[in-house]
N, C-alpha and C positions, 0 to 999 in steps of 0.2 A: 854642806857647800855655802861658802859666804861671797854676798854679790854685793856690790852698790846698788844694782838697779832695783835688786827684788827682796821684799824682806815679808815673810807672808806672817807674821807677826803682826806686822802694824795693819798691812791690809785687812788680817779678821777683826782688828779689835777697832778700825774704822768704820765696817761693816756693822759691829756691834752697838756703836756708838751711834749711827744713822737710825737704827732700829729703834733704839732706847729714846733719840731727838722725837723721834717721828710720835713715837710710842708716848710721848709728854704731851705733845701737840693735842695728838686726838684725844687723849684726857683732859687737860683745859680744855679743847672745845667742848668737848660734852656735860663738862660740868658748868660751863659757864652760860650753854643754851637749855641744858635740860634734854634734850634728844640726843638721842643716840645715831640716829638715821640726819645728818645735816646737808647730803648731798648725792644724787642718786647713786654714785659711784659705791656710796658707803652698806647699801643694801636697794638694788634696782628695784626687785619684786616685792618688798617691804614697804617701800615709798607706794609703789602701785596701789596696793592694798590701802595705805592708810590716808594717800589721798582721796580715796572712795569715800571711806569710811569720814574723812572729814566732812567730804559734799552732805554726805546725808545726816551727821551732826548738824551743819549750820542750817540744812532745809528744814529739820525737827524743829529747831530752837526758834528757825520763822512761822515754821506752823502752830508752835505755843501761842505765835505773838495773833494768827489768825483765830484760833479756837477762843483766844480772852476777848478778839472783837467781837466774834458771835456771840458769845458771852452777853459782851455789852450791846449789840442789838436786839439778841431778846427782852433784853431785860428793858431796854428801850419800848419795845413792841406793848411787853406784860406791863408795866405802868401804865400807858396808856390805856392799855383795855380796863385795867382798874380805873381808870378814871370816866371810863363810856361808862362802867357799871355801876360806876355809886349815880352818873345822870340817870341813867335806866331806871334805876329803882324810885328816883324821884319822879321820874316818867309816869312809872306804873303807879306810886300812889297819886298820882294825880289822875290815873289811869280809873284808880280804886274809888277815889271821892269824886269822879266825875258819872260813875255810874250810878250814886247815890238821885235820884229824879226827881228831888227836893229843890234844885239848883234853878234859879231863872236863869235867861237867856245872858244877862251880863255878867254873874258870874261863870258859867262857863267859856264865854268869850275870856276870860282874865285865865281860867287855870289853860285854855289853849295858847295865849298868848305867854305862859310861861311854857309851855309844854314845848312851842315853835320857838323859844330861847333855848332850851338848853337843847331841842335838834339841831339847831345853827351852832351850837360847841360842839358837841357829838362832831360835826362837819368839821369844825378848827381844828377839834383834835384829828381828826383822819387828815387832814390838809396838810396838816404842821407838822404828824410825827415823822422825824428822818432820823438818819446817821449818817454823818459828814454827808451832806445835800443828798438821800437817796430816801424816796420816801416807800415807807414801809408797807404801808397799808394799801394802797391800788394807787395807779397810776391817775395823773389831775382831771383826764374826761371822764374819772368814774366817778361821778358827785351822787349824793343825798338826796333824794326827794323831799322837797320843803313839806311839813305838814299842812293839810288842808281838809275841806271838807266833802270835796267834791274830787271829781274823777275829767279831767281836761281831754278833751280831744287831741291826739296825737297831731303836730304839726308837716305837711304838707308841703316837700319841695320837690321837683322836679330836676334832670342833670340833663346837661346837652351831650354827656361825656361817654364814648360809646365803650364798650366792657372787649376786651382781649381773650379769646378763648385761650385756653393752656393749651402747649404743645405737648402732645403724651412721649416718652421714650419705651420704646419697644424694653421688653423682658429678654436678656439672654437667657432663653432655653435653646432645650432640643425636642424638636419632634420625636414621635412615639412613631419608630418604622411598621409598614405592613406586618410586616412577620410577627414582631412584636405586640403588635393589637391581635394578631387572631391568637399567639399561645395566651393570653390576658383572658380571651374571649369575648373578642367585640366581634361586633358585626361592624363589616366596612362601608362607611358612604362615599361613594363617589361622584353621582350624578343626582338631579333634582329628579327623577324615579325609587333614586337609592332612600332621601329623604321624605318622599312621601311614604313610601313604605313603612317608618314608623310606625305609623297609622294602624298597621295591621299587628303590632306585637308592643304594648305601647308600656311594657315594664322592661323590654329589652338593654344590650348595655350597645351602644354604638357609640362609631368614631369616625371624627370624618378623614380622611386621606387626600382630598381637591377641597381646592375651592368652589362651589355651589353656585351659579348662576341660574336664577330664577325669573329670569328678564322675558323670558317666550313665555312663563304663563299670566296672563292678564290680572288674575285674581284668586289670588292662593284658599283655598281651603282651610281652616285651621284643624291642626290634631287633635281631638277628642275631644268631647262632650261638655256642657254647661246645662245645669236645668235654669231658665231664665226666668223660672217663676221662685225660685230661692236663692240661686247664687252658688249653688253645691255643687262642685267638679262629680260627675257623675262617670266621668270615662276621661279620664285625665293622663297625659303623663307621666308613669313612675318610674321611670328608668334612669341609664345613665348615657348621657350626651358629652363627650368628649370632642372638643373642637380642634384640639391637638395645632392650634396656631392657625387654624383656617377661616377662611369666610364664608358667611353665606350674602348674598349676593342678589341688590335688588329685587326686594320682596313688596308685591303690589298684592294690596289688598283693597277691596272696594264695597262694604258692605255696611251702608251709613246708616242703615237705622238698626243694624244686629247688635247683641250682646253678645259679650264675650269675643274680639275679636283677636288675633294674632298671631305667629307664626304658632302658636299653641292654643288654639284655645281656656285650657288649665293644665299647670302642673303642677303635682301632687308628690309626696314622700320621693321625689327626685332629686338627681345633682347633676346639674349644667355647667362645662367650667370650658377655660380657654377658646372661647368662641367670638369671632367677630360676626355682628349682623349687619351691612353695610348698607346705607341707600335704601333705607325702608321707606315707602308709600304709602302708608297705611290710615283708611278711614273706616269706623263703626259708629256704635251709639253709644253703651255704655257698658265702661270694662273696657278698656282698650290699651293695647301695649303692643312693640313690636316683638318682643317677644314671648310673652302670653300674655294673654288677660286676666288670670288668678293664678297666682303662687301661693302654696300651701304649705308648709314644714318641708322646706329644701333647701336647699344648698344651689347659691347661683355664684361663682368664684371666677372669677376674672371675663369676664361677660363686658362687652362692648359693643354701643349702638350706635346708627347716626342715622340720619334723616330725617322725616318729617311724618307726624301722628294729629289724624283730627278725630272730632269726636265728641260725644254732647257731654259725661262727666268719667269721672274715674280714669283719667288717661295718662298714661306712662311712659317714657323711652322703654323700659323694661317689663314691667307691667302695671296694671289699672291699678290693680292690687295685689297688697303681697300680706297676705293673712287671711282668716275665716271671720269678717266683718260680722255674718251672721252668729255666731256663736260665742264665743268665751275672749273676745279679744287679745290671744294670747297666742302667740305663734311660733314655734321653734325652726323658722324658716334663717337662713345667713346670706347677707346680701354684702359681698367684699369684695374688695380689691375691682370693682366692676364702674365703667361710668357711660355715659350719656353725651352724644350731642346733638340730639335730637329735638326742633323746634316742636313744638306743643301747641294745640291751640281747642279749647274747648268750649262749647255751644250751652250748657245747661245752665241755668241759675246758679246750680252748686255745684262746682265744676270738680276740685279737687282735682287737678294738674300739678304735674311738677315733670321735669326732668326728665329725670331716671325713674320716679313712680310718681303714680294717682293716689293713692294711699297706702300706708304701708302700715303693718303688727310687727314687724322683723325689725332688728335691728340693720344696723346699716355701715359697717366700718369701710373705713380707706377708701372713701369714695368719690367719684367728681363729677358735676353737669355742667357744661357749657352751651345747651343749647335755650332759646326763647321762650317762654312761656306766656298763652294771653287766653282770657279767659273770663269768669264775671268775679267770682269768688273762692276761697280755700287754692290760692295756688302757691305754689314755692318755685325757688329755683332746682332744689334739689328733688322735694317732694311738696303733695300738695298740703294732706292730712296725714300727721302720723303720730301713733300710740305706740312708741319705741325710743331707743336708744341710736342716737346715731352719732357717729365719734371719727374724729380725721377727717373731716369730709370739707370740701368746697363747691362752691357755684359762682360762676362769670357772666349764667346768660340774665336779661332782661326779663323783669315779671309787669305785666300789664295787665289791669281789670278793676274790677270796682272795690272789692272792701277782703279782708283779710289777706292781703299779701307779704310774701315775706323772701328775705334774701335764700333763705334756705327751707323754710316750711312756711305755709299759709294757715296751718291751724295744728296746736298740738293738744293731746288730748290724752288722759289717762296720766300715767305715770312716764311722761314723755323727757326724754332728756338730750339736748344738745348739749356736744362738749368737742376743744379742739376743734373747732368749724369757723371757717370764713366766706364773705359772700361782697360780690365787689359789683355785681349787677344792677340796672339803673329798676326800679321800683315805680310806678306810676299809676296811683289809683286815688281813690276818694274816702275812704277813711279804713279804718284797722288795718293801717301798713306798718310795718317795723323792717327794721334792715334786715334782722335775723327771722323772726317769727312775726306773721301777721295777728295772731292770737291766741286765747287759750278759752278751751268751756269751764264751764261755772264751777264742773265735778273735777275738775284736773287737778292734779300734784304734780306740775311741771317744775323743770332745772334749766337751765340755760349757764354754762358756765366756760370760763378760759375761751371764751369765743369772740372773733371784731366785723365790725364791717365796714367798706369803705363808705365813710359819709358824703361824698362829692358825690360818688358815682353812684351809689343808690339811689343818691338824695334826701336821705333819710336822718332822723334824729335818733330815733328811738331803738333800744334793743325790740323789742316787745310793743308792738300796735295796741290792740284790745288786751290789758292786762286785768282778767279776772280767775276764778279758782285761784288756786292756793302753790301762787311759785317764786320760785325764789331764780332771782338774778347773781351767779357769783361770777366776778373778774369777765364782764365781757360787757363790751363797750363800743363807741363808734370811734374810728381813726379815721384821721386826714388823707388824702392817698398820700401824701409827704410819708407821714406817721406810718401808713400800711409798709412801708420802706425803710423802716428804722429798725435793725435786727434786735433792739433793747426789747422792743413790745413784742416780740416774739421767745423769750426766756420761760424755760420750762414746757417747750413743745417738744417732742420726741424726735430726736436727730437720725434713731435709724426706721421711721416714719418716715421724717418730712424733709424734702430736699432745698437747703437755703443757699444754695449756688445764686439763688434770686429770691425777692420779696415782691411781695408774698410770697411765701413757700409752695412750690409744688410737691404731689405725693413723691415721695423716692422712686415706688415700684409702683410707675403710671401701667393702669390699666389698657391694654389693647388687646389683648384677646391670645394673647401669647399663653406657652404652655407653661407647666407647674410652676405657678408663682408662690411665694415663699409664704408660709403661715404668717398671718398678720400676728403681730406684737398687740400685749394688753396695751389700751392706752395709761400715760401714768397718772395717780391718783394724787389729785391735791391734799385731800385728805389725809393721807398717811406721810407722815414727817420724815418718815426713815427712806421715802424713794428717791434713790438714788438718780434719776433721770428728770425728777421734776421739781420747781419751787426757783421764787425768784432769787433765790440767796444760795448761792453757790461758796462752801469756802474748801482750802486747801488744805486739810488738814495733816497730810503725808509731806514727805520729800521728795517724789516721783512723780510723775508724769498719771500714770494710770486712773482713772476717774472711777472707777470701781471700789480701788482699796484706798484712795489718798486724796477723796473728795469728796462731799456729804451737798446734798442740795435738801432745802426746807425752804418753805413759804408762809412769810409774812402776812402776805395782801390777806384781807377780809372785804369784803361786800359790806355796804351798809344800805344800796341802793335800794328803794321803793320803803325803808320805814317812815312810816306817818303812823297819827295818830290821830281821831274824830271823836273829839268830843259835844259833838255839836245836841247828841240824844244821848240817856242814860246807854239805852243798848249800846248805840255805837262807842258808848266809854267803856263798856263793859267788852265789847270787841278788841278793845285796844289794848286789854290786859294781855288777852293770848297772843297779840302782834308782839308787845312787849318782852312776853315772856321765852317766845320763841329766840328772838335774837339774845333775851340775856344765856336763853341755853347753846347758840351758836356760839357766845364769847366763852361761857364756860367751858366749851367744847375747846375753840382756838387754845385757850388758854390752858388746858390740859395737853397739848399740843407743843406749848411752849415749853412746860413744863419738862414733859420727856425728851423733848432735843434738848434741853440743860442739863439733865442727864447726862446725854447720852454725849455733850460734850464734856462735861466734867471726867466721863469714862474716859475720853480720847483725847484728855489732859493728862491724866495719872498713867494712859498706857503709852503717849507721846515719852513724859519724866523716864518710865524706866526704860524706853527703846534708848535716849537718849543717855545713860546711865552705861548700857550695855555697850553701843557705841564705843562712849569714850575710854571705858576698860578696854575694850579689844584696841582702839588706836595708841593706848597708852602703853599695853606688852608690846606692840611692836614700834612707837617712836622713841618712847622714852628712856632716859638714861638712867641705870642703878648707881646715884650718886657714892654711895659705902662703894659700891666695886669699883668706879674710877677713879677715887679718892686712891683707895688700894693700888689701882695702877698706876696711877702718876707717885705717888711715895715710891715704889718698885720700881719702874723704869728712870723716876729723877734718881734714883742712887745709881743703877747700873749705868745712867747717862755720866756723874761723874767721875763713879769708877773705870769706864771707859777713858775719860778722860784726862784721869792719871796715868793711866796703864800707856795708853797712848803716845806719852810725853816717852817713858821708860823702854817701848819696845821699839821706837827710833832710834835709842842712844845704844839698844845693846849692838849690834853688827857694828857700829861705829867704832865701837871699845874695841871689840877685838882686834880688827881690821887696823887699826890707827896702835895696838901695841905692839902687830906683829913687825909693821912698816919700822915702828923703834928696834 
């Protein structure tokens, strides 16, 4: 049929011309931009994937810059340590020279003057070594001691600032039901008489099902027996006591001259956990504690105690003594996630008293104390004397006495270590007082590291009061009250252990006697350059937020505090050789750590290059245009476009020619 309104040839040709024109435009756009996806409509899914890959590529390129910055930081620190090593070698030469007894006083004075100048230069390097304005080796508050020939008595200050007890946060836990307890073989304790019956089977397995009120008992008889002549536990509790989140309340004991006073006289090879002992009022002679007089080879986990305890010596909230003092100075006890708000008063000249424990040979982890401690000597806010490790603990109580007084411990002995701890209680004494530790004994090899004290609240300027023995102080110093509120001062403290919603931080899982506390994580090791949660430098080495896979932490801080040499005599100069050698060894160790970190960063850099290459190739496959293919498409569709344009004119004339012929 011939029609003036409808010509299928024209419509078909127009449609083909439109397709060819669009194809030519698309080919031109792709060849000019180099991309085959120029808008979401080109390939929505492909654009989504490519956008994600692009973010990864950009992030990795920035992470490359971060790693290079890290390498620069390490190079800066390493160069500074190299300079310090040269200065120390010269000090060592002087020490060897001064160890020769042929020199007179003037000669030794000249040698000492040169050594003092070199030590001052070491101090300058320490203070001046920074990267982008950030000190690498230590806080400005942590300074090196001036070389001298004598030990100066510590400066004693007092403060009228009151300490504030930390507020405990209850653990989110579930109590064991009575049926569950019976099925697990526990003996149920519901009354004071049930508790007293423990003495009939000291190796049993017990669990509280109620709060136990002992207010009706005017003078509790401690459970178990101690040999008062030897201090040995002859008949102590050796079973399991599960507090189940309940409390033993109003424990009253008045045995002022007796040895071995507490809820238990002795605990040995036992386990006590998830228990609160509330409002104790205990008076005894020697070895006095709210929970026990002496604890040996036992686990004490998540036990909280409050009240007041008085005695003559070895007095503590949990125990007077933790460990067998009379034997090997070793103990396998574990004190963790426990706390004390007990006020402690000791009257004997050698008091050995602390709010948590009087003396401890057992390691203390993730604990705190808020009670005040008073006596004569060996007094600490947490523990009176310690030959153990104390990790992730804090104390806020005041300590008042005569000598050997410290915010955490009065005396450290053996190979004791304090790490990641702080103290804010006022320390008032006459001599040998310290913000963290009162003193050490001459045979001790102790370490205090990564710990702080509030200089204004404690009234102290020194970490350690009486500094004798072989002691190491590493990244431990006093901070003002405002500096205690500065988050940057708490870098390297484990966020899995500490709650940083306020400063100073508190323990994330505050012990309150609740049930089933989590296993305490290991404290971060500042000596391990690969530890992910420790160090003053954080490098973002990946494109994503996950710190385990995308960040590394390392520690550039290095403590030179207490380094001195003494050339006053040949013997003291000879001893100085060892002092210099020890510091040189520590610097060599730190330098090797820097080398390990640099090797690790080099490896990360190569991995980043490979990742960027792979991600870029994947993105190119999705996004990039194949120019050869697009050129061919462009030529083909251009020919079709030209052909369609020519044929359209002819198609428009076909019907008109026939119709006009018919009309003629």
